[in-house]
C-alpha positions in Angstrom: 104.8 51.6 12.4 106.4 54.9 11.9 108.9 56.4 9.3 112.3 57.2 11.1 115.4 59.1 9.6 118.5 57.5 9.0 121.9 57.8 7.6 122.7 55.7 4.7 126.6 54.6 5.4 129.5 53.2 3.2 129.4 49.3 3.5 132.5 48.7 1.9 134.1 51.3 4.5 132.2 49.7 7.6 132.4 46.0 6.9 134.7 45.5 3.8 131.9 44.7 1.4 132.3 45.0 -2.7 130.1 47.6 -2.7 128.9 50.6 -1.0 125.3 49.7 -1.5 124.5 46.1 -3.3 121.5 45.9 -5.8 119.5 43.1 -5.8 118.5 41.1 -9.0 115.6 43.2 -9.7 117.6 46.8 -9.1 116.4 47.1 -5.5 119.2 48.2 -2.8 120.5 46.9 0.2 122.2 49.2 2.4 123.6 49.6 5.8 121.7 52.1 8.0 122.7 54.1 10.9 119.7 55.4 13.5 120.3 58.0 15.5 119.5 56.9 19.3 120.2 58.5 23.0 122.6 55.7 23.2 124.7 56.2 20.4 122.6 54.9 17.9 122.4 51.5 16.0 122.9 49.9 12.7 120.1 48.4 10.4 120.4 46.2 7.0 117.2 47.7 5.1 116.5 47.5 1.4 114.4 49.5 -1.4 110.9 48.0 -2.3 111.9 48.6 -6.1 114.5 49.3 -8.0 113.2 52.8 -9.0 115.4 55.7 -8.3 119.2 56.9 -8.1 121.6 54.2 -6.9 121.8 55.4 -2.9 125.1 56.8 -1.9 127.2 57.0 1.8 126.1 59.7 3.4 122.6 60.5 2.3 119.9 60.7 4.4 117.1 58.3 3.9 113.6 57.7 5.3 113.6 54.0 7.2 110.4 52.1 7.9 110.7 49.4 10.2 108.8 46.1 9.3 108.9 43.9 11.7 111.7 42.4 14.2 113.2 39.1 13.9 115.3 37.4 17.0 117.0 34.8 14.8 118.7 37.9 12.8 120.6 39.2 16.2 121.3 36.0 17.7 125.4 36.8 17.3 124.9 40.7 17.2 125.6 43.2 19.7 122.5 45.5 19.2 119.2 43.5 19.5 117.6 46.7 17.6 119.6 45.5 14.5 116.9 42.8 13.8 114.7 44.6 12.1 113.5 44.1 8.9 112.8 47.2 7.1 112.7 49.4 4.2 113.9 52.5 2.5 110.9 54.5 1.8 113.0 57.6 -0.2 115.9 60.1 -0.2 115.2 63.1 1.7 117.3 66.2 1.8 119.5 66.8 4.7 117.9 70.0 6.0 114.9 70.5 8.2 112.9 73.4 8.7 110.6 74.2 12.0 108.6 76.0 9.6 108.1 73.5 7.1 108.6 70.4 9.5 108.2 67.9 6.7 110.5 66.5 5.1 111.6 67.1 1.4 111.7 63.8 -0.6 114.5 63.9 -3.3 113.5 60.2 -4.8 111.4 57.5 -3.9 111.7 53.7 -4.2 
């Protein structure tokens, strides 16, 4: 599977949750991400692999790695693509250069 660039959303504004990004028992982050696509994009829930790194903030750009797809997750959702179990690999700078096409990580999880 291939890494994809995604936008970290503010879950409290989008869904009325208590936190913008939830922290799990071991400090890992659970976030709502928006992925770009030709049809206006789609949302997924994702988590970091560890509690390392700074707490994710809304509007940060992250690298998202889909792991698998679970049909039961999307049973009551509009978009089938939202059923991906996935990881947030790290945060990257929002700038992209054609000269240096690799993203610059600002934090890894």
